[in-house]
N, C-alpha and C positions, 0 to 999 in steps of 0.2 A: 518539681519540674524533670526531664528527659535525663534519665542517666545517662553515663557516657559510656561506650561497650567495651572497655578495656578487660573486663573478667568474661567475656564472652570467647568460647572455644568456638576451635574449627567446626562441631557439629553445627552450629548459628550460620557460622558465613553460610554453608551449604544451602541450609535451609534459607538465606538471602537469597543465595542464587539462585534456587528455583522462581522467588519471585523478580527477579533480575529476568530471567527467560521469557516469563510471562509478560513483561512491560517490552522487550524487543518485540514478540508476537504482537501487540498492541500496536506498537508503531509502523510495524509492518501493514497495518490493517488503517493506517490513518489514523488509528488516535494516539493520544496522550501515552506516552511511554510511561506508564504506571502498572508494577504488576502486587498479587499478593499470594500467600498463598496462609493454611490455617493447618495447627500439628498440632496434633492430641497423643498425647503421651510420646512424644518422640517422631511419630507418623506423620507424613502428610498426607491429609483426608480430604484438601482441598485448595485449587487454584485458579486463579483468575487474571484476567488484564482487564485493563480501561475497553468499557464498548457502549458508550453512551451514543457516539455517532452513528456507529454500524445500525444498535437495537433502538435509534429513535427513542432512547430512555435516558433522561436525565440522571437519572439515580443508580444509573450501570457503573457506578466506579468500583474496578478493582475490588476493595474492601468490602461491598456489599455482597459484590457475587463472589465473591471466596467464602462469606460468612454464610450465604443463602443454602450455598454447596455443601459447605460442611454440617449445619441443621439438618439436612434434609438427610445426610450420610449417618448421623448419629441417631434420627430420628428424635431431633431434641432442638428445642429453640433457645437453650440454656446451652451455652458452651465453657461452662467453666473450668473444665479442666485443661483447655485449648489456650495456644500461643498465635497469634498472626504476626506474621513477618511482611512488611509491606516497603515496597522500596522507596516511596515518598511519604513526607508526613502525610496524616490524613488532614482532609478537610475536616469542618463541624460537623456535617451531617455523615459521615464516615465515621466520627470517631465519638458520636451519639450512636451510632450501630454497636460499636466495637462496646461500650458502657453497658449499653441494653443486652446483650448478646452472654455478660459476665465473662468477656475473656479475662483470663488472667494475666497476661503479658503481652504489649504493644511490643516490637523492636521494628525500627524504620530506620532506612539509609538516610535519607538527603532531609533535612529542614525545605517547609515551604512558604519562604516569606512573605508570600501573596496572601494564600487562607489557610495556613498551619493550625492546626485546634490542638495540638500539642506542646505549647510552646510559642512558635513563631507569631502568630497575632493574639492567639489565647491559649489557654490551656484548659478546657474542658475536664481532663484528667487530675486536676490539683484542686477541684472544687472539692470542699470538704463536707457541702450538704449534700452530697448526691451520695446513695446507698450502698456504691461500688465504688470501689477503687480497683484498677489495670494499673499494673505497674511499666511503667515503660523504660525504654533504653532507642539511645539514636545513635547513628553514626557508621552502623555498619556497613563496610561498602559502599561509604556513601561517593567514592570517586567514581565508580562504575557508573553510580544513576545519575550519578551530573554528566558526564561523558554523554550519556545516552539520551537526556534530556535536552542536552546542547545542541547535539547533531539533528534532533528531530526538529526542534524549533531553526535550528539553519536552515534545514532542507526546506522547511514551509517558507521563509522568508524566501527564499530562491522563487518557489513556485509563486510567490506573490509577484516578484517582482518581474518573471513571466509572464504573469496574467496580465500587468500594467504595459509590459513590451505588448502581446499579443491585441490588446484592445486599440494600440494605436497602429496597426496593420489595417490598411483600408479593405474594406470587403468587395469584390468584382461586382458588378450590377447582376451579372447573372448565376450568382452563387448563393447560397444559404450557408450557415453556420447554427450546428445544434448547440442550446444556451448551453453553459456550462453545469447549472444546475441538473443536469440530466445526467450530470456523471459521479455527482458526489455520493451515491451510494457506490459507487463499484471503485473504491481506492486502486492505482495501480500501484502502491509504494512496496517493496522497495524499489523497485522500477520508476522512473524519473520522467515527465514529460519534456518533448520539445518541440516544439515549433519551426519549419522553413519555409520563406515566402518569398528571397531574392537571389533564389538558383538559376545559374543560366537555364533556360528551357523551361521555366515554371509559367510563364505569361503570368503573374499577378495569381494564381494562386497558392493557398497555404494549406501546408502537410504538416500533419502533427503524427509523432512518430513517439513510441517506449523505448527507452535507454537503458542499458544495465551492464554493469564492468566488475566483473567478479576480481576477486582478488588476485589471481592471477590472468593476468592480461594476457601472457603468452601463448595461451592455448588458441589464438585466433579470432578471427574477426567473422560477425556472423547478422546476415540479413534475413530478417524472415517476413513472406508472403502469408497473409491469411487468405481464406476463402471469400467464397463470395456470401455466405452467412455469417460471417463474423467480421470484428475487427480486433485491433494489435491488442487488445487485453486478452486475447483467448491465450496467447502467447508466452503469459506469466507464471504459469507454474512450470512452463520448459525451461522457461530461460533462468530465474532462482533456483533450479533443482536439478539433479545431479544427471538426468537422462540426457538432455541435448549438449554437445559439448561445446566448447566456446568461452572465451574471455571476455570479447565486448560485444553487445548486441544492441541493433536496434532492428526495429519491428513499427515500420512504418503506417498508417493507414493511408489506405489508396484512396484516392478521390472519391468522394462521395459515402465516406464509409466513417466509422469513429469521430473522431474530431477533427478530420481533414475537412475543407470545404467540400461543398456537395454541390456540385453543376445543377442549375433546374433543367435541365432538358436532357431527357435519355439521350438525343443523338451528340451529346456533347463526347460522349463516352465511347472512347475508340480507343484502339489496341495501341494506336501509335501515341497518342497522347499520353496514356498510363506509362507506356516505357520510355518516353520523352523523360517525364517527370522522375522514374524510379532509377534510371541512368545517371541523371545529373546526381540524384540524390546519391548515390552511390560513389560517385565520381568525387563529390564533394566533403564528404563526410569524413575524410582522414583516415581512412584503412587502405592500405596497399592492395591486399587482395584479400577477398572474403569468401565463406561458404555462404551459396544462397540457399535458405531450407524454406520451402512452399509447401501449401497445403496441396494435394494432390489434384481438386478443382480448378486450380490457379495454374496447372502444367503451363497452359497455352501464353499466357503473360511472362512466365517465367523461361520459354523457351525462345520465344522474343526478347527478351532481356537478354540473355546467353548470347545472344547474333549481335546486341549495340553495344555490350558492356565488356573491355578487356580486364575488368580488375576481378571478375565474378570466375574462381581458380578450381569449384567445387559445387555440388549439387545436391540438397538431399531432400525425398519427398517424406513429409511428416503430417499421419493425422493431428491434429489440434485439439485438447480436451475443449469438449461444447461448452460454451458457455452457457447460464442460465437464461430463460427464457427474457427476463425482465434485462437482463442485459444487453443480448444480444437487439433489445429493442431499442434501450435508452438513444441509439445514435438518433434515430425518426420518429422525431414528438409527433410527426403528421404525413401524410401522401407526400404532399412538397418535397421533403427531406430524401424521399425514396426512389429519385430518378436513378441513383447509381444504382442499388440494389434490384431495382427491375431492370436495368440495363444490363448490368456486367454477366450475369450469369446467362443472358441471350447474346453475349459478345463471346463469351466463354468457350461457350458450346459450337458455335459457327467456324470459330477458330479451332477448333479439337476436328472437327469431323473430315 
């Protein structure tokens, strides 16, 4: 059975903290938050977080990835002088891999009652018939791991609830919606998706946006407008990073882009429609005053919006980090979904001359 960690000292807690940081990074990628580190003679030689979703690999658990990296580092598939720290009790696959690699000690933070193979569902490490035995300790920083996992699944439940609400919103007959499966490879975490459909001036269109709130909301409210070649996901690194100042962020997908409704006809895209929808959104999202951050190619729309909204108190022009080509193409499964992309650039060019 797993031993309790009363004898483990501060160095072990620091090593588990590294595993928890890997788990947090996995959660931001939309993966179940599990992290693992392999330690050789007191030094971290490999660290990894869960990645089966992003890599389309059912074996890409944090423990497996960390073991692979450690073996490459040492140039040996046997890791006899190594320890592994994991934020969650390993499953049977990972427990077997730990035993096969000859890890001398496993330390995990939180038991996994549904699939744990170190004492919760079964205990592979206690089988006397196996030719190698790994010492097991549990409970180190369990509270931190528990909170991380609880927060992750709470957010996932909220996303599912929002998805059910989205399914109930009727689609206009002159609009298209990109299937959600097109976006699963491009997680937006820690930003959250939100949909608006019943605001004044929306005329039945459904608008999607990514929202993010930093710990200090007093830094001000920011609305970000993407350019004609991008959608809201391109703002993610700026909103979660230190470069762009602000406390609360809303990054809408313009009609015809991202996860917003896409008018089928190019002539539906008028500066008046886009300005009207954005003005209503800014007026109704609960911000008193906002800073409008805009891609330089969308300046004509920003200027029209400045004339129509009294809540915009500042304007900043930012070059967005370019999305990978596949991410830029995700909202457009076929030509029928591209009416906005085809019309918008011409619309902005005409307004800019």
